[in-house]
N, C-alpha and C positions, 0 to 999 in steps of 0.2 A: 503492501499498500504507499505510495506518494500520501506526504505531508511534510506537509509548511507552512510556519509561522512569518509571519510578515509581523516585525517589531520595530519598535520604536517609529513609527508610519505618520502623517495629518488622513485621514480617512473620512475622505470626500465622495460624499453618497448621494447625487445629485436629485437621483430616484427617489430618496425618503427623506433629505434635507439634511444628512448627516457632515459634517465639520467637526471635527474634535482629533484629540492625539489618541492612537489606540495602536491595536492590534489586529490583525484578521487570520486566520486558520481556514488551510484547505487540506481537504483530503480527493486524492483520486480526482483529481480537475475541478470540482465542484468544492464551495466557499460553505465552511462548517459555521462559520465563528466568527464573529467582528465587534470591538467594543472599546472601551477606554481600559484594557486589562494592561497592568504592570507591564514596565517593556524588559524587566530580565523575562527567561524564559517559565512561561506557565506551565511547559507541556510535559516538565518532568523528565529534558532526553528525548523526550518519542516524536521530536520533529527537527529538519533543519531548519538551521533558522536563519531570519534575511531578515539585517537590522539597514533598515529602510536610513537613519542618522536622519530622523524630522522632514524627509521627503513626502511628498503628497503621493499618496495612493488612490488612486480609483479608475473606474469601471475602463477596461479597454473600450477604445474608441469605435466607433461603425460611422462608416464612410459609406454616406447614399450615393456617388457617383463615381464612379473609378472606371474608367476605359484601359483595357491593354491591347498587344495585338496580334495574342494567341486567342483564336488560331487565325492563323494566315499571315501575318505582318511580325514575327517574334524579333524582327532586328531591330523596335521599338520598342515594346516590352512583352518579355514571358509572364505569365504568370507566380512565376517562382519569382521573377524577381522584383515585380509588384509588391509581392508576399515582403522579401525581405526591405525594401520601402518602407511596406506600410508597418512592420514591427517597429522599424528605428524609430516611426514619428509617432509610435503609443494608440496606432490604429490595429485592432486584432479582428476586427471586420470589416469585408471590403465588398462592396456594394456593386458587380460585374454588369455593365452595360453591351447589350449586343453588336457592337458594331463591329462586328470580327467580319474575318473571310472565311469562312461563310458566315452571315452571323448565327447570330440564337435563336430560330427559330423551328429549330427541330430536336423533338427531345433528348436524344442521342447526345446533341451537341450541350442541352441542360446539364447534362449527364457527365459530359466529359470537363466541363468547368471545373464539375459543381467534385468531381473527385481528383480533380491536380493537384502536381503538388505541390505548397504552401507552408508559408511560414504560419500562414492568420487564417483564419475562417473564411470562408468563399462561399458566396449569396449569390446568383445570378439571377440578371430580372431577363424576360422573356423576350422576346420580338412581340411588336405591338401589332404590325400588319406584316403577308408574307415579303420576307428578304428587304426589312425596311422599304418595300418600295410604298409604301400608302394605297395600293387598292385594290387591298384585299387583306379583312385580316386573319390574323397566324390562328394555330390551335390552340389557343391559350388553355382549356381544360388538359391537354394532354400534356401542356408545358408546364403545369401547373401540379401536375400529376410525378412528372419530369423531377421539379425542385425547384422552379420558375418563381420568385418571394415577390416579384411583381411585372409590372409591361411597360413599356415604352418603345420609343422607336428611337433613343438613343438622341442625337443633337441634327435629328429631322422630325419638321414639322409633319403631322399631315395633316396634306392641303386639301384631303377630298371632305368637306364635313357631312356628308353623306357616309362615307368610311366611319371618321370618327364616331357618330350618332353608335353607328354596327357596333365598332369596339367595344367604348363605352356600355351601352344596354347590357352585351353582354357580360362583360363583367361587374356590374351592376346584379344580372342575375344568382352571381355566383359570389362574391364577395369580394371581387378580383380587386388590386391596389393597380392604376394607372396612372403613368408618370410622367411629362409629358416635357418635351423642347418648345415653348413657344416663340414664335418668331414666324413673320410670316416672309413665306420663301420667296413672293413676287419681288418682296419691296428690299429684302436684303441680298438679291440675288447681287452680284458680282462688289458687293462692299467688305470692306477691312477692316474699318471702324468706326467708330459712333461719329452720327450725322451731330456739325458744330464749329465752331471758331477753329479748331483742333485741327480738324479733319479738313476744314479749308486751307490753311496756311498750309499745312504738308503737304497739299495738294493730291490727296488719299481717295480714290472712291468710299458714299459713307453707306451707312445702315442706321435709320432715324428709331428712335427710340420708341414711334407709334409701332413699329412692326413687332414689339413682345406685346406693346398690351392690347394691337389687336384680337391677335388671339388668346392669349389670356383672357378675357373677354368674351372671348368665342368657345373654348373649353368651358369655363366657367356656369356658360347658357349650357352649354351642353349637360353638364356634370347635374346639373342643376333639374333637367330635363327630364335623366336617367336615373337618377339616383346613385350614380356611381361616385367612390371613394377617389379623389384626385389628390394628386401631388404635383404640383409644378415645379421641376426638377430643380430650374433657379431663374429666381426672379434678380434684376439689376435695374430697372426703373423705379421713379416713385408712381409714376402715373400705375403701372402693375401692381402696386403695392397696397393703390387705393383701393383698386377692383375687388381685390383679397381681401380685406380688410372686409370690405360690404360684404362679401358673400361669407363670411364668416359672420358675419352677423348675423344676418340671415338662416343658419345653422346649416350652412352646407357643409359638408363634410371634405376637406379641402387642408394640403396641410402648402408650403412652399419652404424651397432652402435658398438660401446664397452660399456663392461660392466665398474660401476667403479672399481671393483676390478682385473679389467685387468690394469685400470691406475695404481691404489696406489701398487699395489703390486705386486711380480713375485715368482716365483718355489721356490728360498730361504728359502721366507716365510712361505715356507713350517715346516719349522726346523724339530723338533724332533715328525713327522708325526702326526702334528696335521689337525685333520680330519676334523675342522670347514674350511680348503681353501682346502677342496677338492673338486674342480668346475669342472665343463663340460663350456666350454673349458676348459681345463688343466689351471693354473699358468704356464709363461712363462718364459721365458729367459728375463732378465734387457734389454737386444737389444731390443727384441719383446716387450718392452713394454714403452721402449723412442720413442720406434716408432708407438706404440699406442699413443701417450702422441703429440709428432710430427704429427698423424695425425687429429687429434682434430683440432690442431693448424692449420694447412693450411688448414681444410675444407673437402678434405680426407674422414671425419670418419663421419659423418652426425649429428647422438645424443648417446648420454649416460646414459644406461637403468642402473637396480637396479640389472636383471636378478635372483630377488626376487623368490627364491624357496626354503623355508625352510622344512629341514625335521625331524621329529621323534626322540628322542634325543636316543634310541633303536639304530638307523642306524647310529647317529655318534658315538656312540662310542663303534665305533669298531676296529679291526687292521684294518692302510691304506687301506694298496688291498679292504678289504672288505667292509668298509665304503660307506654310499649312496656320491652320488656325489650332492652337493646344497649347497646355503647355504642365510639367511636374510639378502636383502638388502634395501629393501621399508625407510626405517628409518636412513642410508646412504647414499643414492645417492646425496642429496644438499649437504652434507658438501664435497664429496670427489669432484663432480663438481667445488666447491669455489676452489678445492686448487691448482686450474692452475690460478684461479685469484690474488690469496695470492703470489703466486709461478712468478707471473708476466707476463706468458707465455698468459692472454685474459684478454682483459676487462672484467667488471661484466658485462656487457651486453653480451658480447659474449662467457663470462662463460655461462651464464642462455639460452640464446639459447639451446644450445647440450643439455635442458631437459625440452624448453616450447613450442617455435614456431617453431624447424627446428620437432620434431615427429610430431605434430600437422600438419606441413604441409608435413612429408608424409602419412599420412595417411588422409590426405584430407580433416580435419575437414571445413566443412565452415559454425561455428556457432561463430567463435568469440576465441575458445578455442588456450589457445599461445598468446594472444593481450591486452594489455588497452587500444585499440581501443573502443569512440562509438560504443552502438551496440550490443559488448563482449558478452558472459557469464561472470558471476560476479565467475570467480573461479580465486583464488586472494591464495596468499603465502607472510606472512608476518616475516623479518626473523633478525635479528642482523648478519649480516658477519663477525663478528670481536668476535664472540662469543667463547670462548676456549669452549674444549667438548673432553673429553674422554669417548670411548663409551664401556657399560658395559649390556653383556646380561640381567641382571634384570631389568634397565631400558627401558627395548627395551618393545613396545606391540604387537609384532607380536605372534602369538602361540608360531609358536619352534623360538626359540631364539638363533641359532645357522649363530652369524654375523664372516665371515671370517676377522673382524675391531675390534675383541676384547681389548681390552687394549690398543688401537690406539687413537692419538688425534688429534684431527684439530680443522676448528674453524668453526663457523657458527652454529644457534639454528634457528629453528622455534620458531616466537610467537602466532603466528594464521595463521590459512587458511581456505577458505572459500569454498564453492563449491557453486553455483547457487545463489549465496548472504548468506547464512547461513552458520553459524559455524559450522565449523566440529571441530578444535579442538584449543584449547587454553593450554599453556605452564605457567609452574606458574613464572619461571622466565623472 
């Protein structure tokens, strides 16, 4: 029997509101006890002792939006390399997007990625439409039986409203979660960054903020019509946030997330055509960025995601308009989320809730993911919240290292992460 006692820890469990010094005991991959125990060994030598030396011990992070290149484009990222990066960032559960080659629209592919070798737990989302083409809905029932935790077309918008309605109606019948990328494909076609003064000054083709709000409004209306559970995978504009807040006020079963990049960066950070900061949706105005921060604070935004979508170097070393969208984010999710705590905007527990208990609640995970309660999975993150850190691409474990946070300074460094009670990452610091 594997037994570990974590002593001298600051236990932070957003699901229960716990934030106190104490200890946590695990046996065979499950938490058996947690609380204000003595800092000396309370187990009589029956447990392996891990002295946390005052560091924070919280549930492992759950990242709702992770893309890899496996299968099909393993040169960008494999599930194994994504797992190493995730563990280094304190992320113990990654929710994979279906935009692979081929896409995850077949039960065998769902099972393949679910069983792939990985340092962390892998939960796949199935394709919402066949081949991600937006023309006919996928076999959602079979995909769910194979292990799909939700359904999405990833970074593609289902442009056909009739198809979208049918998919939501089917999802509502079987209480399946649908996650959507909200961007009018016709307004966004050919665009490279947010429409505004900065794009004009740089001479770049742009995407108006309205492209997002238009689809948010449409999909909220369809969710209201069908009764489906809807998750806005990434919100980036104040107008979209207003629509979501109004939908929640009407009692619609809608949730939403924001990427770490859209909390910390704005369109001006594109600077001199920095392609590492070409993301989808594009970085918005600072007014929109501040609206995202406020949305996290007031609870309109349920979760923070990494939107990890690393690209091969040759697709980023292009003129900005031709460069690929996407960036590596698994290893920077925690320090960006912690910035809300360091800025005094949220308590530590409230900031961690956005990357632990909230995403677990959105997915309706029933195995104790996202909490330190007895009986829960021993998916854990031990970190120093005040440790300074400069993001350097050479330090990242992701196979493709195009981080939008290159050279920026944050606080928060993961010391250890555990998945099912097994050590998945240990930092030398």
